[in-house]
C-alpha positions in Angstrom: 168.0 97.5 81.7 167.2 94.8 79.5 164.1 95.0 77.1 162.9 91.7 78.8 161.9 93.7 81.9 159.1 95.1 79.6 156.7 92.0 80.0 153.2 93.3 80.7 151.7 90.4 82.6 151.0 91.3 86.1 152.8 88.0 87.5 156.0 89.6 86.1 155.1 92.8 88.3 156.1 90.4 91.2 159.6 89.9 89.7 160.7 93.4 91.0 160.4 94.1 94.9 158.1 96.6 96.7 161.3 98.7 97.4 162.1 99.0 93.9 158.8 99.7 92.6 158.6 102.5 95.5 162.1 104.1 94.4 160.6 104.3 90.8 157.3 105.6 91.9 159.0 108.3 93.7 161.3 109.0 90.8 158.4 109.4 88.8 156.7 111.7 91.3 159.5 114.0 91.6 160.1 114.2 87.8 156.6 116.0 87.2 156.2 113.9 83.9 152.9 112.0 83.2 153.3 108.3 83.8 153.2 107.6 80.1 156.1 110.1 79.4 158.1 108.7 82.3 157.8 105.2 81.4 158.9 105.9 78.0 161.9 108.0 79.0 163.1 105.4 81.5 162.3 102.3 79.8 162.1 100.3 83.1 158.7 99.0 83.0 155.4 99.2 80.9 152.9 101.9 81.7 150.4 99.1 82.9 153.0 97.7 85.1 153.6 101.3 86.7 150.1 101.9 87.3 149.3 98.5 88.9 152.3 98.9 90.9 151.4 102.6 92.1 148.0 101.5 92.9 149.7 98.6 95.1 152.6 100.3 96.6 151.9 104.2 96.7 148.3 104.5 96.6 148.9 108.1 97.9 150.4 108.9 94.5 147.4 107.7 92.6 144.9 109.8 90.9 141.9 110.5 93.4 139.1 108.2 92.6 136.0 109.8 91.1 135.1 106.7 89.1 131.8 105.4 88.3 131.0 102.0 86.9 128.6 101.4 84.1 127.6 98.1 82.8 126.9 98.0 79.1 125.3 95.2 77.1 127.7 92.7 75.9 130.6 94.4 78.1 131.7 93.5 81.7 132.1 97.1 83.1 133.3 100.5 82.1 135.1 102.8 84.7 135.7 106.4 84.1 137.6 108.4 86.1 137.3 111.9 84.7 140.4 113.3 86.1 143.1 111.2 84.2 141.8 107.8 82.7 139.5 105.1 82.3 139.3 101.3 82.2 137.5 98.8 80.2 137.1 95.3 81.2 135.7 92.9 78.3 135.9 89.3 78.7 139.3 88.5 80.2 141.0 91.8 79.1 141.3 94.9 81.0 142.4 98.3 79.1 143.5 101.5 80.9 143.1 104.4 78.5 144.6 107.9 79.2 143.5 111.1 78.5 144.3 112.2 74.7 143.8 108.5 73.6 143.4 107.6 69.9 139.6 107.1 69.4 139.6 104.9 66.2 142.4 102.9 67.3 140.2 101.9 70.8 137.1 101.4 68.4 139.2 98.9 66.5 140.6 97.3 69.4 137.3 96.6 71.0 135.9 95.2 67.7 138.8 92.6 68.1 138.3 91.8 71.4 134.4 91.6 71.1 134.9 88.8 68.3 
């Protein structure tokens, strides 16, 4: 597929039909790959698009929720799912971080967002 499909805005997620997303999500599930690895291999959508669409169209395939929300001075919220990922919201930016992330890179990104 064309690279133009890989747009990260959530409004672009709507360009794909619900049926298309369900087929992609089922293909990922059957592959046994992590979402990150599947998205890189298939190159049909971004990780963020896949996660949003999986939660919207196939929540049964989402990681069971064990999230806790914390409020930190200067930040909107920090949600942690100890099983697979956590989400950070700061100003108008939302980041979903998977296990194995680069701590130094995250620190640098957060500094940029805060300024």
